[in-house]
FILOMAR-510765 format. One record per atom (N, C-alpha, C, O): residue number from 1; x, y, z. Coordinates in steps of 0.1 Angstrom, whole numbers. Atoms other than C-alpha are relative to their C-alpha. Example, Ala and Ser with C-alpha at 12.3 -4.5 7.8 and 13.67 -1.06 7.14 Angstrom:
2
<1 <9 -12 0>>,
<1 <123 -45 78>>,
<1 <9 12 0>>,
<1 <19 12 7>>,
<2 <-9 -11 0>>,
<2 <137 -11 71>>,
<2 <-8 11 8>>,
<2 <-3 22 9>>,
//
This chain:
74
<1 <-7 8 -7>>,
<1 <-52 67 -44>>,
<1 <-9 -10 11>>,
<1 <-19 -8 18>>,
<2 <12 8 -10>>,
<2 <-63 36 -27>>,
<2 <10 -9 6>>,
<2 <21 -11 2>>,
<3 <-8 13 -5>>,
<3 <-52 8 -2>>,
<3 <-8 -11 4>>,
<3 <-20 -13 7>>,
<4 <8 10 -2>>,
<4 <-53 -23 2>>,
<4 <14 -5 9>>,
<4 <26 -5 9>>,
<5 <-11 7 -13>>,
<5 <-45 -45 35>>,
<5 <-7 -12 -5>>,
<5 <-19 -15 -8>>,
<6 <-4 20 -3>>,
<6 <-35 -84 34>>,
<6 <2 -5 7>>,
<6 <14 -10 6>>,
<7 <3 6 -12>>,
<7 <-44 -98 66>>,
<7 <8 -15 -6>>,
<7 <10 -24 3>>,
<8 <-7 19 -1>>,
<8 <-26 -136 50>>,
<8 <15 8 1>>,
<8 <24 1 6>>,
<9 <-15 -5 0>>,
<9 <6 -115 49>>,
<9 <9 15 10>>,
<9 <20 21 11>>,
<10 <-1 -9 -6>>,
<10 <1 -89 71>>,
<10 <4 14 -8>>,
<10 <10 22 -1>>,
<11 <-7 -9 8>>,
<11 <11 -62 41>>,
<11 <-11 9 -1>>,
<11 <-22 4 -2>>,
<12 <7 -10 7>>,
<12 <-3 -27 34>>,
<12 <-1 3 -15>>,
<12 <2 -9 -17>>,
<13 <-4 -2 15>>,
<13 <-1 -18 -4>>,
<13 <-7 18 -1>>,
<13 <-20 20 -1>>,
<14 <5 -15 9>>,
<14 <-6 23 -14>>,
<14 <1 2 -9>>,
<14 <12 6 -13>>,
<15 <-5 3 12>>,
<15 <-13 22 -45>>,
<15 <-1 18 -7>>,
<15 <-11 24 -4>>,
<16 <-1 -14 -3>>,
<16 <-6 61 -55>>,
<16 <-4 2 -20>>,
<16 <-6 14 -25>>,
<17 <2 -8 11>>,
<17 <-14 59 -94>>,
<17 <-5 -14 -13>>,
<17 <0 -25 -14>>,
<18 <6 12 7>>,
<18 <-35 38 -121>>,
<18 <10 -4 -12>>,
<18 <7 -7 -24>>,
<19 <-10 2 14>>,
<19 <0 32 -140>>,
<19 <5 -14 10>>,
<19 <3 -15 23>>,
<20 <-5 10 -6>>,
<20 <18 -3 -135>>,
<20 <18 4 7>>,
<20 <25 11 1>>,
<21 <-15 -2 -4>>,
<21 <53 -2 -114>>,
<21 <10 -10 -10>>,
<21 <8 -22 -13>>,
<22 <-14 11 11>>,
<22 <85 -16 -137>>,
<22 <9 -6 13>>,
<22 <10 -18 13>>,
<23 <-7 1 -3>>,
<23 <107 -14 -107>>,
<23 <-2 4 14>>,
<23 <-9 13 19>>,
<24 <4 -3 -14>>,
<24 <108 -19 -69>>,
<24 <15 5 6>>,
<24 <26 6 1>>,
<25 <-10 -7 -11>>,
<25 <130 -5 -44>>,
<25 <5 0 13>>,
<25 <6 12 17>>,
<26 <5 -2 -17>>,
<26 <136 -17 -4>>,
<26 <4 15 0>>,
<26 <13 18 -9>>,
<27 <-7 -13 -10>>,
<27 <142 17 12>>,
<27 <1 -3 13>>,
<27 <9 4 21>>,
<28 <-3 2 -17>>,
<28 <139 3 46>>,
<28 <-3 -13 1>>,
<28 <-9 -17 -9>>,
<29 <5 12 -2>>,
<29 <133 -31 59>>,
<29 <-15 -4 2>>,
<29 <-21 -6 13>>,
<30 <14 -1 -3>>,
<30 <98 -37 51>>,
<30 <-10 5 -5>>,
<30 <-22 2 -4>>,
<31 <2 -6 2>>,
<31 <96 -9 31>>,
<31 <0 -1 -16>>,
<31 <12 0 -17>>,
<32 <3 2 7>>,
<32 <89 -15 -5>>,
<32 <-6 11 -10>>,
<32 <-18 14 -8>>,
<33 <4 -13 8>>,
<33 <89 17 -36>>,
<33 <-2 -7 -10>>,
<33 <7 -15 -12>>,
<34 <7 -2 9>>,
<34 <69 12 -66>>,
<34 <5 7 -15>>,
<34 <-3 15 -20>>,
<35 <0 -17 9>>,
<35 <84 34 -94>>,
<35 <-1 -10 -19>>,
<35 <2 -21 -23>>,
<36 <5 2 12>>,
<36 <72 35 -131>>,
<36 <11 -1 -10>>,
<36 <23 -1 -7>>,
<37 <-16 1 8>>,
<37 <94 32 -162>>,
<37 <3 16 1>>,
<37 <15 17 -3>>,
<38 <-5 -13 -4>>,
<38 <99 68 -156>>,
<38 <7 5 11>>,
<38 <11 17 14>>,
<39 <-7 -5 -16>>,
<39 <113 65 -121>>,
<39 <-8 9 5>>,
<39 <-2 19 8>>,
<40 <10 -6 -6>>,
<40 <78 79 -106>>,
<40 <-2 -12 7>>,
<40 <-5 -24 4>>,
<41 <14 9 -6>>,
<41 <65 67 -76>>,
<41 <-12 -4 -3>>,
<41 <-18 6 -7>>,
<42 <12 8 2>>,
<42 <34 44 -81>>,
<42 <-5 -5 8>>,
<42 <-17 -7 5>>,
<43 <3 9 -5>>,
<43 <32 24 -52>>,
<43 <9 -3 13>>,
<43 <21 -6 12>>,
<44 <-11 4 -13>>,
<44 <45 18 -14>>,
<44 <-7 -15 8>>,
<44 <-18 -12 14>>,
<45 <-1 8 -3>>,
<45 <43 -19 -3>>,
<45 <8 3 16>>,
<45 <20 6 17>>,
<46 <-9 3 -17>>,
<46 <50 -21 44>>,
<46 <-8 -13 2>>,
<46 <-20 -17 1>>,
<47 <9 15 -3>>,
<47 <46 -54 53>>,
<47 <9 2 14>>,
<47 <20 7 18>>,
<48 <-4 -2 -12>>,
<48 <44 -60 88>>,
<48 <-13 8 7>>,
<48 <-16 6 19>>,
<49 <10 -11 -2>>,
<49 <13 -32 90>>,
<49 <-4 3 5>>,
<49 <-5 15 7>>,
<50 <13 1 -13>>,
<50 <-9 -44 115>>,
<50 <10 12 14>>,
<50 <6 20 23>>,
<51 <-7 -5 -14>>,
<51 <24 -32 139>>,
<51 <4 13 1>>,
<51 <8 19 12>>,
<52 <-2 -14 2>>,
<52 <28 2 120>>,
<52 <-18 11 6>>,
<52 <-19 20 13>>,
<53 <12 -5 0>>,
<53 <-10 12 119>>,
<53 <-8 -6 9>>,
<53 <-4 -13 18>>,
<54 <12 7 -9>>,
<54 <-46 3 134>>,
<54 <-6 -4 -9>>,
<54 <-14 5 -12>>,
<55 <6 13 11>>,
<55 <-59 -23 107>>,
<55 <-7 -9 2>>,
<55 <-3 -20 6>>,
<56 <10 10 -2>>,
<56 <-86 -40 110>>,
<56 <6 -15 -7>>,
<56 <10 -18 -18>>,
<57 <2 12 4>>,
<57 <-83 -77 116>>,
<57 <-9 -12 -6>>,
<57 <-16 -19 0>>,
<58 <13 9 3>>,
<58 <-101 -97 91>>,
<58 <9 -11 -5>>,
<58 <21 -10 -4>>,
<59 <-11 2 9>>,
<59 <-90 -122 70>>,
<59 <-3 -9 -18>>,
<59 <-1 -20 -24>>,
<60 <-5 -4 13>>,
<60 <-93 -112 37>>,
<60 <4 12 -2>>,
<60 <4 19 8>>,
<61 <-1 -7 9>>,
<61 <-83 -88 14>>,
<61 <-10 19 5>>,
<61 <-23 20 3>>,
<62 <15 -11 -5>>,
<62 <-101 -49 28>>,
<62 <11 13 -11>>,
<62 <23 15 -13>>,
<63 <-3 -8 11>>,
<63 <-96 -24 2>>,
<63 <-6 16 6>>,
<63 <-18 17 9>>,
<64 <6 -11 -5>>,
<64 <-99 13 13>>,
<64 <0 9 -9>>,
<64 <7 3 -17>>,
<65 <0 -10 5>>,
<65 <-101 45 -7>>,
<65 <-1 12 3>>,
<65 <-12 16 8>>,
<66 <-2 -16 2>>,
<66 <-92 78 -6>>,
<66 <-12 10 -6>>,
<66 <-14 9 -18>>,
<67 <11 -12 9>>,
<67 <-122 109 -13>>,
<67 <10 11 2>>,
<67 <4 22 1>>,
<68 <-4 -14 -1>>,
<68 <-100 135 -9>>,
<68 <8 3 17>>,
<68 <2 -1 27>>,
<69 <-6 -2 -16>>,
<69 <-79 144 24>>,
<69 <7 -9 8>>,
<69 <19 -10 8>>,
<70 <-9 10 -13>>,
<70 <-71 119 50>>,
<70 <-15 -11 2>>,
<70 <-16 -20 9>>,
<71 <9 10 -9>>,
<71 <-107 104 48>>,
<71 <2 -10 -10>>,
<71 <9 -10 -20>>,
<72 <-3 14 8>>,
<72 <-112 70 38>>,
<72 <-14 -8 0>>,
<72 <-23 -7 10>>,
<73 <14 5 -2>>,
<73 <-142 49 27>>,
<73 <5 -13 6>>,
<73 <17 -14 9>>,
<74 <1 12 -1>>,
<74 <-147 16 36>>,
<74 <-9 -12 -7>>,
<74 <-8 -24 -3>>,
//
């Protein structure tokens, strides 16, 4: 799993798989699920992410990558 924060749009993308999404579904205002061709969840896009999570305030994309559990590398 990889996390990407885009400061210019204040969005957080949670990449769950190394497969591309073929369909997107907005399940809540500002929360979009990306599904692959089989309907499996491959990513989650969250708009207004800094209002929901404690994220770094930067002018660039900030990638994080999980290393198992809830530990993140920055």
